[in-house]
C-alpha positions in Angstrom: 108.0 3.8 -86.5 104.7 4.7 -84.2 104.6 3.7 -80.9 103.6 3.7 -77.6 104.2 2.5 -74.1 101.9 1.0 -71.3 103.5 1.6 -67.8 102.6 -1.4 -65.3 101.1 0.5 -62.1 98.2 0.6 -64.4 97.4 -2.9 -65.5 94.0 -2.5 -64.5 92.7 -0.4 -66.9 95.1 -2.0 -70.1 93.2 -4.2 -71.6 92.2 -2.8 -74.9 95.9 -1.6 -75.4 97.1 -5.2 -74.6 94.7 -6.6 -77.4 96.0 -3.7 -79.8 99.6 -4.1 -78.8 101.9 -5.8 -81.3 104.4 -6.9 -79.0 104.4 -6.6 -75.1 107.6 -6.5 -73.3 107.1 -7.2 -69.2 110.4 -5.8 -67.7 111.2 -8.2 -64.4 114.2 -6.5 -62.9 115.4 -8.6 -59.9 113.7 -6.9 -56.7 117.1 -6.1 -54.7 118.2 -4.7 -57.9 115.4 -2.7 -57.8 115.9 -1.6 -54.4 119.9 -0.7 -55.0 118.0 2.0 -58.1 116.0 3.0 -55.8 118.0 4.0 -52.9 120.4 5.2 -55.6 118.1 7.6 -57.4 116.9 8.9 -54.0 120.8 9.8 -53.1 121.2 11.9 -56.5 118.3 13.4 -56.6 118.7 14.3 -52.6 122.3 15.4 -53.9 121.2 17.4 -56.5 123.0 15.0 -58.9 119.8 14.1 -60.5 116.4 16.1 -61.1 112.9 14.7 -60.1 109.2 15.6 -60.7 108.8 15.8 -56.9 110.6 16.9 -53.6 112.6 14.1 -52.5 111.7 13.4 -49.1 112.3 10.1 -46.3 108.5 9.6 -46.9 108.5 9.4 -50.5 111.6 6.9 -50.2 109.9 4.5 -47.8 106.5 4.7 -50.5 109.0 3.5 -53.3 109.9 0.9 -50.9 106.4 -0.3 -50.6 105.4 -0.2 -53.7 108.8 -2.3 -54.9 107.2 -4.5 -52.6 103.9 -4.7 -53.3 104.7 -4.8 -57.0 107.3 -8.3 -56.3 104.6 -9.7 -54.1 101.2 -9.0 -56.0 101.1 -6.8 -58.5 103.4 -8.6 -60.6 101.2 -11.8 -60.0 98.1 -9.5 -61.3 100.0 -8.8 -64.7 101.0 -12.4 -65.1 97.6 -13.8 -65.1 96.4 -10.8 -67.5 98.9 -11.6 -70.3 98.0 -15.4 -70.5 95.8 -14.8 -73.4 98.8 -12.5 -74.6 101.7 -15.5 -74.5 102.5 -15.1 -78.4 103.4 -11.5 -78.0 105.2 -11.6 -74.7 108.6 -11.0 -73.8 109.6 -11.5 -70.4 113.0 -9.3 -69.9 115.0 -9.0 -66.3 118.2 -7.9 -67.8 119.9 -4.8 -69.8 121.6 -7.0 -72.5 118.1 -8.7 -73.5 116.5 -5.0 -73.8 119.5 -3.9 -76.3 118.9 -7.0 -78.4 115.0 -6.5 -78.4 115.4 -2.7 -79.4 118.2 -3.4 -81.7 115.5 -6.3 -83.3 112.3 -3.9 -83.7 112.2 -2.3 -87.3 112.7 1.7 -86.7 
């Protein structure tokens, strides 16, 4: 199976990819859950339990929280509007069980 994934932070230049895609999955985990995961990942990186491609610092942690807030209250709205022409092929997912079900249903 040939496929690709585009990460949502780059939503302003993916229009051609949206048109070409067969399926668009918008992973919309709850804001508070993302906050917990940001902190958990930071803690694991500080304790050297998880590798990172950057040095985990308090500044980076603050930047991650700022980005999370920006995503929740601005970027998510922009992406939702951007996806309106493609509603026939968009799945909005907010939990892990939905992800598992979709992965099982996709032909491999």
